[in-house]
DOPAPA-858796 format. One record per residue: residue in one letter; x negated, y, z of N, C-alpha, C, O, CB in turn. Coordinates in pm, whole numbers, plus 32768, in hexadecimal, padded with zeros to 4 digits. Last residue first. Glycine has a CB too. Example, Ala and Ser with C-alpha at 12.3 -4.5 7.8 and 13.67 -1.06 7.14 Angstrom:
REM residues 2
S7AFB7F1F82C47AA97F9682CA7AF6800383137AC3807283247A807FC4823C/A7AD97DC7830C7B327E3E830C7AD87EB6830C7A707EB4834E7B957E418389/
***
This chain:
REM residues 127
A81EB85A97BC5823785FC7B63822585CE7ADA825E86097A7D820E868B7B6A/A815185117C6181D984E27C4B822485327BE7828E850A7BB7822384E37CC9/A806485A17C758060851D7C3480EF84EA7C12810284A17BB0801884B67C91/G808C86747D198091868B7C8B808B860A7C3A80AD860B7BC4802186E47C63/A806A85FF7E1780F186317DF080F486487D58815C862E7D1C811586B77E3C/V7F7685BC7E717FB785547E22803A858E7DE3807085537D857FD784D57E7C/G7F0B86577F337ECD86537EB57F0285F07E507EC485D47DE97E45863B7EC9/A7F838595803F7F40860F801A7EF385FD7F967EA485A07F8A7EE3863B8089/T805D84F9809C801184D780227FD685537FEB7FEF857A7F79806984937FB6/P80E685508174809584DB818B804784B681107FF3845B811880EB846881B5/A80E286A781C0810C8644816280A785C68174802E85D58181810C868280CB/G814A874182EF80DC8718828D810A86A382388152864A8265805686EF82DA/G822F871483AD81A7875483CE8144871A836A80F186C88390817587358468/G832986A983A88307871683448284874B8359826487AF8319836687888349/G834C85D0844C836786558483834486C5842A834187388457831F866784FF/S833484E583C582C28511841182D5859A8450827585D28485824B851383BA/M842884D083458410847783B9839684A4840D83908490848683F983E48389/G83FD858C8277846985A082DD84528543835B846A856D83CD84F88581829B/V8336850D81E7831C858B822D838085AD8293835F85E682FB831385FA81CF/A83C5842B818C834F841D81E8832784A2823482FE84A482A982D483EC8194/R848D849780F984B4845181708444844681D084528453824984E883CB814F/T83EE8506802C844A855D807B846C852080FD846B8563816484CA8578802F/I838384177FCD832E847B8006837A84DB805A834B850080C682E484C27F9E/L847283A87F63841F83597FCC83C783C2801283C483C3808D83BE82E07F85/S84B4845C7E9F8511844F7F0C84CF84007F8584F184157FFA859384077ED9/R83DB84477DF383F784C77E35845284AF7EAE843C84E87F198439852D7DD2/Y83FC833C7D97838983687DE383A283E47E28837C83EB7E9C831583767D90/R84ED835D7D0984E583047D7B846E83207DDA8478831D7E5484DE82777D4B/L848D83F97C3A84F284277C9584F883DB7D12850784157D7D857284257C57/P83C483447BBF83A383C77BF9841083F97C5983EC84237CC7838D842E7B89/E83B881EC7C0A840382537BC883E482D97C0B83EA82E17C86849982337BCB/L829A81327C1782FC81767C6C833781EA7C2082ED82437BF782BB81A87CF0/A822B7FF57BB3824480777B9B82AA80B27BFD8304806D7C2D826D80857B14/G81777F0A7C8C81CB7F367C1C81E37FC47C1981B6800B7C72824B7EF47C1E/L80D57E7F7D3C81477EC57D7081B17EF67D0682287F067D2181137F3A7DBC/L80187E2A7C91806B7DC37CCF80E47E0D7D0A81527DD67D07801B7D707D3F/G7F9A7F1C7C487FDA7EC57BDA803C7E637C1E80A97E4B7BEA7F677E717B84/L7F2D7F687D387F907FC07CFF7FDD7F6F7C8B80557F827C777F4880487CC7/V7E807E907D537EE87EA77DB97F5B7EFD7D757FD27EDC7D7B7EA97EF47E3D/R7DCA7ECB7C8B7E0F7E527C8B7E8D7E557CE67EF57E207CC27DB37DE77CB3/V7D677FC27CDF7DB07FBC7C647DFA7F407C567E657F427C1A7D597FCC7BF2/V7CEB7F757DD17D567FD97DD17DAC7FCC7D4F7E277FCB7D537D18806A7DDD/S7C217ECE7D6D7C8B7E957DBE7D047EF37DC67D767EC67DC27C577E747E4A/A7B827F907CEF7BC37F2A7C9E7C367EE47CEC7C9D7EC27CB27B597EC27C6E/S7B35801C7DD77B8080607D737BC77FFE7D137C3980157CEB7B2580BC7D28/T7A9C7F497E4A7B067F857E937B647FCC7E367BDD7FBA7E447AD17FE37EF8/E79C57F117D967A317EAC7DAE7AAD7EE77DF17B1C7EBD7DD479FD7E3A7E05/G7970803B7CDA795B7FC67D2979D87F757D3C7A427F8C7D0179257FEC7DAA/A79BB81977CFE797C81267CAE796C80B27D13795D80C57D8C78E881517C6B/P7A3B824A7DA87A5182557D187A1781DD7CC77A4181C57C567A1382D97CE7/H7AC1826D7EB47A6E82027E8D7A7181EE7DF97AA681887DCC7A9481897ED2/T7B6583437EBE7AEF834C7F137A9482CF7EFA7A2382CE7F2A7B1983567FAB/A7C3783077E0B7BE6837F7DF87B6683877E4B7B0683CA7E237C3883F37E17/F7C9A82247E877C61821C7DFD7C0682977DDF7B9B828D7DA27CD582147D92/I7CFA828E7F6F7C91822C7F787C4B821D7EEA7BD1820C7EDF7CCC81A27FAA/A7DC5833A7F057D5683707F4D7CDE83097F587C6A83307F4C7D86839C7FD8/L7E69826F7E987E2682C97E417DB983127E807D55832B7E3E7E8283257E0A/L7EC081F47F837E7781A37F207E2C81FD7EC37DBA81DE7E9F7ED581487ED0/T7F4582C37FFE7ED58286804A7E7D82417FDF7E0382507FDF7F08821B80BC/G801582F27F497FAD835A7F677F2C83277FA87EBD83567F907FE883C27FC1/L809E81FE7F65806682287EE27FF682957EFC7F87828C7EC580DC82637E81/L80ED8204807B808E81A18046804F81CC7FC07FD681BF7FAE80D5811B8035/S81AE829780F7813082DF80DA80C38282809B805082AA808980FA831F815D/P828981F28120828E825880BE820882A1809C81F982DE803282EF82B980EB/H82B380BA81528242811A8171823B8185810D81F1817980AB81B980D38177/R8388803F80E98368802081708302808F81A9830480B3821E832C7F8E8176/E838180A47FEA83F880C2803F83D780AD80CF83FF80FB812684718069801A/Y829480327F8E82A780C07F89831F80EB7FDB831B815A801082B680EE7EFA/A82CF7F237F95826B7F577FF1826E7FF47FF9824E802F806081DF7F267FC6/S842F7EF87F6D83AE7F057F3F834A7F3D7FA683727F81800583B17F557ECA/R84FC7E047FF784D87E8F7FFC84477E977FCC83F07E4B7FF884EB7ECC808C/N85427D01801585787D3F7F9B855D7DD67FA0859E7E227F5886137D217F8D/D84B07C9A80EE853A7CCA810285717D19809385C87D6D80A985427D1A8179/F83C27C2F808F83C27CB680C084507CF280D684647D6B80D183757D0B8060/A83EA7B40801783B87B3C809983B27BC480DB839F7BCC815583357AFF8097/S84367B677F0C84A07B5C7F6D846C7B5A7FFF84BB7B71805B84F07ADF7F51/P833C7B467E8D83797BC67E9D83E87BCB7F0183F57C307F4783A97BF27E1E/S82597A677F3B82C47A7D7EDE83087B057EF2830D7B337F6483297A0F7EEB/A80FE7A977F5281777A937F9881E97AA47F2681D47AE87EC2817A7B08800D/F80147AB57EB380447A357ED480C47A247F1980F879B57F207FEA79FA7F1D/S7FE97BC47E737FDC7B647E0E80187ADB7E3180487A947DD87F507B587DED/L7FFC7C467F60805C7C6C7EFE805A7C007E8780BF7BEA7E45803C7CFF7ECA/L7F1F7BD37FE87FA87BC4801C800F7BDA7FB380707B8F7FAA7FC07C22808D/R7E4D7C2C7F407E747B997F4C7EF67B807F827F3B7B247F567E197B517F9F/E7E537D407F6E7E617D0D7EE37E8A7C6E7EEA7EDE7C3E7E9E7DD27D257E90/L7E247D4580827EA67D7A80507EBE7D3D7FBE7F2B7D0F7F9D7EA27E21804D/A7D227CE780827D857C9880C97E0D7CC680967E647C7180807D787CA98167/Q7C9A7DB67FF87C937D2F7FC27D037CD380037D3B7C7D7FBF7C027CF37FDD/M7CD47E9080A57D017E90801E7D067DFF7FDD7D657DD87F9A7CA67EEC7FCE/A7C537E3F818D7CE07E4E818F7D177E4F81057D827E1680ED7D057EC881D8/A7B467E4481317B7F7DC581607C197DC881617C5B7D66813D7B4A7DA581EE/H7B277F5780F07B177EF1808B7B557E6A80BA7B957E2780697A807EE0806A/T7B497FC881EA7BA57FE681797B9F7F7E81117C057F5180DE7B86806B813A/S7A747F5E82747AF47F39829E7B5B7F5D82357BBE7F1682287B147F768320/L79A17FD681D279AB7F3F81E97A347F1B820C7A6C7EC181CD794D7F0E825A/P79BA80E281F879CD80A9817279E5801581787A337FDF812B795580C5811B/S7A6B813D832479EF811382D87A1680D882537A8480A28241799980AA832A/S7B5F816D838F7AF181D5839D7A7281B583567A188208834D7ACF81EA842D/A7CB1814D83527C26811A83377BC2818D83367BCA81F282F07C2080CE82AE/S7DB18190837F7D5681B783E47CC5818183C77C6D8189841D7D898187846B/H7E3B813B829D7E5181C682C17DE281EC83297DB7825F83297EE681DB82FC/L7DE78030828C7DC3808D82267DD28120824F7D82817582297E14807281AE/V7E6D7FD2837C7DD67FD083717DA6802D83017D44807483157DA07F3D8355/R7F757FF2832B7F3B804283A07EA88040839F7E6980A583C07F6B800C8429/I7F6D7F2F82607F867FC6823B7F55802182AF7F178089829A80277FE58220/L7F567E4C82F17EF27E7282907EFA7F01826B7E947F4482597EFC7E218217/M80477E4B838C7FC07E5183C57F577E82836A7F067ED7838E7F997DCF83F5/D810D7E3B82C381077EAB831D807E7EBB835D80477F298363816F7E9B8386/L80C07D3D825780C37DB5820080C07E35825980747E92823A81467DB481A3/L80EE7C9B8327806C7CA382F7805A7D23829C7FF37D66829C804D7C2282AB/E82047CB3834881AA7CD983B981227CF0838580E17D5083AF81A67C6E8427/P82607C4A824C82777CCF827482237D0682E481FE7D7B82E282FC7CD98297/A81F17B3A825281C57B9E81F881EB7C31821B81997C8B820781F97B7C8177/Y82417A6482EF81EA7AC2833681C17B3982D581797B938300816A7A75836C/A82D379C78244831379F482C982C27A5D830B82F87AAA835A8323797C832D/D821F7992816D829179E8815F82D37A1D81DD83047A8D81E282F179A38113/L816B78C9819D8140795781B481BC79AF81B681BE7A1281FF80DA798A8142/L81D377E7814281CB77F881D881AB788581F881CE78B68263815F779B8218/R81AA77DB8034822178188061822B782280FC82877862812F829377CE8029/G804D77D9804B80BD77CD7FFA813978178035812C7889806380D8773D7FE6/T7F4E77CF80C57FCD77BD8117804777AB80C680A7776F80F87FE378338171/T7E7A780580257E97777780407F19776080937F4976F080A27E21773A808C/A7E5D7915800C7E6A78BE7F927E9178337FAB7EC377EE7F527DED78BB7F49/L7E3C7966810E7EB3798880CD7EC8793F80507F3B792980297EB67A1180B4/L7D3B793081587DA078D581887E2178ED81407E70788F81357DB378E3821B/E7CA07A0881047C9A798380B67D0A792180E07D3378CB80927C0C793A80CD/A7CBC7AC081CB7CFD7ADA814D7D047A5780F57D627A4280A97CB17B4B8102/
***
């Protein structure tokens, strides 16, 4: 993660792949240590890559279940550096308009075959 600070704009070519990889790690993280490391790396990636590096698509558009994943991590790690990192990542990602959020969730559920919401317990947060 520390390399992200020194690479500058060289990072932009790899930013979409790194974003995808880090979000996969967050979805499958089985230990608090791996969750913490992935959150710190995601925070640094979003801090140092230019917004245009992500093909002008927000992380929420690329990964519709991301908001639910971040909120679940925040709920399961209520205190400490991991929860602070989640708050910083949410700030870096920016606000998501509620109607846009609902359309992303609808698309995510449709892509997964409708077998369960990817953001369990978060549906009320968008209302």
